[in-house]
Short mmCIF file of the C-alpha atoms (twelve columns), coordinates in Angstrom:
data_MODEL
# 
_entry.id   MODEL 
# 
loop_
_atom_site.group_PDB 
_atom_site.id 
_atom_site.type_symbol 
_atom_site.label_atom_id 
_atom_site.label_alt_id 
_atom_site.label_comp_id 
_atom_site.label_asym_id 
_atom_site.label_seq_id 
_atom_site.Cartn_x 
_atom_site.Cartn_y 
_atom_site.Cartn_z 
_atom_site.pdbx_PDB_model_num 
ATOM 1   C CA . MET A 1   -70.859 70.746 46.589 1 
ATOM 2   C CA . LYS A 2   -71.655 68.684 43.528 1 
ATOM 3   C CA . PRO A 3   -68.823 68.238 40.998 1 
ATOM 4   C CA . SER A 4   -69.917 68.091 37.362 1 
ATOM 5   C CA . HIS A 5   -67.022 65.898 36.213 1 
ATOM 6   C CA . ILE A 6   -63.387 64.998 36.747 1 
ATOM 7   C CA . GLU A 7   -61.620 68.032 35.316 1 
ATOM 8   C CA . HIS A 8   -58.180 66.453 35.222 1 
ATOM 9   C CA . ILE A 9   -55.755 64.068 36.850 1 
ATOM 10  C CA . GLY A 10  -52.410 65.626 37.771 1 
ATOM 11  C CA . ILE A 11  -49.318 63.479 37.317 1 
ATOM 12  C CA . ALA A 12  -45.930 64.590 38.666 1 
ATOM 13  C CA . VAL A 13  -43.021 63.875 36.304 1 
ATOM 14  C CA . ASN A 14  -39.322 64.652 36.402 1 
ATOM 15  C CA . SER A 15  -39.337 65.914 32.818 1 
ATOM 16  C CA . LEU A 16  -42.084 66.951 30.426 1 
ATOM 17  C CA . ASP A 17  -39.692 66.297 27.547 1 
ATOM 18  C CA . ALA A 18  -39.328 62.682 28.657 1 
ATOM 19  C CA . ALA A 19  -43.009 62.106 29.547 1 
ATOM 20  C CA . ILE A 20  -44.838 63.784 26.647 1 
ATOM 21  C CA . PRO A 21  -43.712 61.206 24.030 1 
ATOM 22  C CA . TYR A 22  -45.296 58.393 26.070 1 
ATOM 23  C CA . TYR A 23  -48.693 60.096 26.014 1 
ATOM 24  C CA . GLU A 24  -48.406 61.073 22.358 1 
ATOM 25  C CA . GLN A 25  -46.770 57.984 20.859 1 
ATOM 26  C CA . ILE A 26  -47.947 55.145 23.081 1 
ATOM 27  C CA . LEU A 27  -51.373 56.400 24.161 1 
ATOM 28  C CA . GLY A 28  -52.062 58.301 20.940 1 
ATOM 29  C CA . THR A 29  -53.071 61.558 22.609 1 
ATOM 30  C CA . LYS A 30  -51.833 65.005 21.616 1 
ATOM 31  C CA . CYS A 31  -50.331 67.547 23.974 1 
ATOM 32  C CA . TYR A 32  -52.457 70.618 23.312 1 
ATOM 33  C CA . ALA A 33  -50.922 73.076 25.784 1 
ATOM 34  C CA . ILE A 34  -47.764 73.656 27.777 1 
ATOM 35  C CA . GLU A 35  -47.865 76.388 30.389 1 
ATOM 36  C CA . GLU A 36  -45.789 77.574 33.315 1 
ATOM 37  C CA . VAL A 37  -47.595 78.502 36.513 1 
ATOM 38  C CA . ALA A 38  -44.848 80.520 38.187 1 
ATOM 39  C CA . ASP A 39  -46.474 80.972 41.592 1 
ATOM 40  C CA . GLN A 40  -46.879 77.184 41.894 1 
ATOM 41  C CA . LYS A 41  -43.303 76.572 40.636 1 
ATOM 42  C CA . VAL A 42  -44.522 74.168 37.984 1 
ATOM 43  C CA . LYS A 43  -44.657 73.693 34.226 1 
ATOM 44  C CA . THR A 44  -47.688 71.812 32.912 1 
ATOM 45  C CA . ALA A 45  -48.575 69.863 29.783 1 
ATOM 46  C CA . PHE A 46  -52.183 68.938 28.980 1 
ATOM 47  C CA . PHE A 47  -53.767 66.040 27.106 1 
ATOM 48  C CA . ARG A 48  -57.468 65.376 26.576 1 
ATOM 49  C CA . ILE A 49  -58.958 61.902 26.917 1 
ATOM 50  C CA . GLY A 50  -62.707 62.162 26.414 1 
ATOM 51  C CA . GLN A 51  -64.062 64.816 28.766 1 
ATOM 52  C CA . THR A 52  -61.142 64.387 31.183 1 
ATOM 53  C CA . LYS A 53  -57.701 65.904 30.903 1 
ATOM 54  C CA . ILE A 54  -54.327 64.618 32.008 1 
ATOM 55  C CA . GLU A 55  -52.066 67.325 33.432 1 
ATOM 56  C CA . LEU A 56  -48.374 66.496 33.583 1 
ATOM 57  C CA . LEU A 57  -46.542 68.519 36.226 1 
ATOM 58  C CA . GLU A 58  -42.813 69.261 36.047 1 
ATOM 59  C CA . SER A 59  -41.341 71.189 38.958 1 
ATOM 60  C CA . THR A 60  -39.434 74.358 38.109 1 
ATOM 61  C CA . ASP A 61  -38.001 74.499 41.655 1 
ATOM 62  C CA . PRO A 62  -37.076 71.535 43.868 1 
ATOM 63  C CA . GLU A 63  -38.538 73.454 46.827 1 
ATOM 64  C CA . GLY A 64  -41.920 73.868 45.108 1 
ATOM 65  C CA . PRO A 65  -44.882 71.601 45.903 1 
ATOM 66  C CA . VAL A 66  -44.328 69.244 42.958 1 
ATOM 67  C CA . GLY A 67  -40.566 69.172 43.526 1 
ATOM 68  C CA . LYS A 68  -41.106 68.171 47.152 1 
ATOM 69  C CA . PHE A 69  -43.721 65.597 46.121 1 
ATOM 70  C CA . ILE A 70  -41.318 63.932 43.656 1 
ATOM 71  C CA . GLU A 71  -38.495 63.987 46.208 1 
ATOM 72  C CA . LYS A 72  -40.698 62.260 48.783 1 
ATOM 73  C CA . LYS A 73  -42.833 59.922 46.662 1 
ATOM 74  C CA . GLY A 74  -41.319 59.845 43.174 1 
ATOM 75  C CA . GLU A 75  -43.152 60.340 39.913 1 
ATOM 76  C CA . GLY A 76  -46.822 59.444 39.794 1 
ATOM 77  C CA . ILE A 77  -50.345 60.597 40.423 1 
ATOM 78  C CA . HIS A 78  -50.203 63.891 42.288 1 
ATOM 79  C CA . HIS A 79  -53.868 64.951 42.487 1 
ATOM 80  C CA . ILE A 80  -57.358 64.596 41.122 1 
ATOM 81  C CA . ALA A 81  -59.310 67.694 40.132 1 
ATOM 82  C CA . PHE A 82  -63.076 68.049 40.123 1 
ATOM 83  C CA . ALA A 83  -64.979 70.722 38.192 1 
ATOM 84  C CA . VAL A 84  -67.455 72.653 40.329 1 
ATOM 85  C CA . ASN A 85  -69.781 75.588 39.847 1 
ATOM 86  C CA . GLY A 86  -69.400 78.064 42.676 1 
ATOM 87  C CA . LEU A 87  -65.904 77.350 43.956 1 
ATOM 88  C CA . GLU A 88  -66.195 79.673 46.956 1 
ATOM 89  C CA . ALA A 89  -69.388 77.929 48.082 1 
ATOM 90  C CA . ALA A 90  -67.758 74.514 47.552 1 
ATOM 91  C CA . LEU A 91  -64.871 75.567 49.807 1 
ATOM 92  C CA . ASP A 92  -67.347 76.779 52.434 1 
ATOM 93  C CA . ASP A 93  -69.201 73.439 52.235 1 
ATOM 94  C CA . ALA A 94  -65.946 71.501 52.618 1 
ATOM 95  C CA . LYS A 95  -64.817 73.614 55.573 1 
ATOM 96  C CA . THR A 96  -68.222 73.268 57.259 1 
ATOM 97  C CA . ALA A 97  -67.937 69.490 56.821 1 
ATOM 98  C CA . GLY A 98  -64.590 69.544 58.655 1 
ATOM 99  C CA . ILE A 99  -62.350 69.192 55.618 1 
ATOM 100 C CA . ARG A 100 -58.941 70.810 56.010 1 
ATOM 101 C CA . LEU A 101 -58.347 73.368 53.254 1 
ATOM 102 C CA . ILE A 102 -54.969 74.115 51.703 1 
ATOM 103 C CA . ASP A 103 -56.497 77.142 49.968 1 
ATOM 104 C CA . GLU A 104 -58.987 79.193 51.962 1 
ATOM 105 C CA . THR A 105 -59.773 81.241 48.851 1 
ATOM 106 C CA . PRO A 106 -59.548 80.378 45.148 1 
ATOM 107 C CA . ARG A 107 -56.431 81.265 43.144 1 
ATOM 108 C CA . LYS A 108 -55.462 81.230 39.481 1 
ATOM 109 C CA . GLY A 109 -54.381 77.904 38.050 1 
ATOM 110 C CA . ALA A 110 -53.350 76.582 34.663 1 
ATOM 111 C CA . GLU A 111 -55.660 77.168 31.694 1 
ATOM 112 C CA . GLY A 112 -57.156 80.213 33.423 1 
ATOM 113 C CA . LEU A 113 -59.134 78.119 35.894 1 
ATOM 114 C CA . HIS A 114 -59.821 79.229 39.437 1 
ATOM 115 C CA . ILE A 115 -58.580 76.498 41.755 1 
ATOM 116 C CA . ALA A 116 -58.320 75.479 45.400 1 
ATOM 117 C CA . PHE A 117 -56.874 72.395 47.066 1 
ATOM 118 C CA . LEU A 118 -58.224 70.248 49.882 1 
ATOM 119 C CA . HIS A 119 -55.652 68.673 52.196 1 
ATOM 120 C CA . PRO A 120 -55.053 64.942 51.644 1 
ATOM 121 C CA . LYS A 121 -55.177 64.306 55.404 1 
ATOM 122 C CA . SER A 122 -58.898 65.130 55.178 1 
ATOM 123 C CA . THR A 123 -59.575 63.377 51.866 1 
ATOM 124 C CA . PHE A 124 -58.358 59.831 52.530 1 
ATOM 125 C CA . GLY A 125 -54.843 60.479 51.259 1 
ATOM 126 C CA . VAL A 126 -55.824 62.022 47.922 1 
ATOM 127 C CA . LEU A 127 -54.767 65.601 47.190 1 
ATOM 128 C CA . THR A 128 -58.010 67.019 45.813 1 
ATOM 129 C CA . GLU A 129 -58.297 70.088 43.621 1 
ATOM 130 C CA . LEU A 130 -61.536 71.933 42.974 1 
ATOM 131 C CA . CYS A 131 -61.676 73.898 39.703 1 
ATOM 132 C CA . GLU A 132 -64.055 76.442 38.301 1 
ATOM 133 C CA . ASP A 133 -64.007 77.864 34.790 1 
ATOM 134 C CA . LYS A 134 -65.356 81.396 35.208 1 
ATOM 135 C CA . ASN A 135 -65.428 81.792 31.415 1 
ATOM 136 C CA . LYS A 136 -68.241 79.277 30.959 1 
# 
């Protein structure tokens, strides 16, 4: 596996409505997309800073992954996502190296990306997402 770049940094927030103005007014970035990912029980907002994106994550269900994260740890950095070519092969490489996978196979994520998560217990406490844009 060889990531090409940091695709995005996911930040869990209680409210997109409350968080978006900080990124737009204080940091001078523009929210270019808001999307709900129903199967992940989350609503996302995206900002671009150079080649990297910031993904704000608002839970749509307190029992969803982001809802549980906020309940346990509060708002803050939720995950880091790396862009890879060949997501299935990257997952195989990770599994062969003894990394615990949350997703054994890729699934659809925000912005049409194919995604899979690696368990933070195998990645030094950092929830790691691998992303592949099949449209490129």
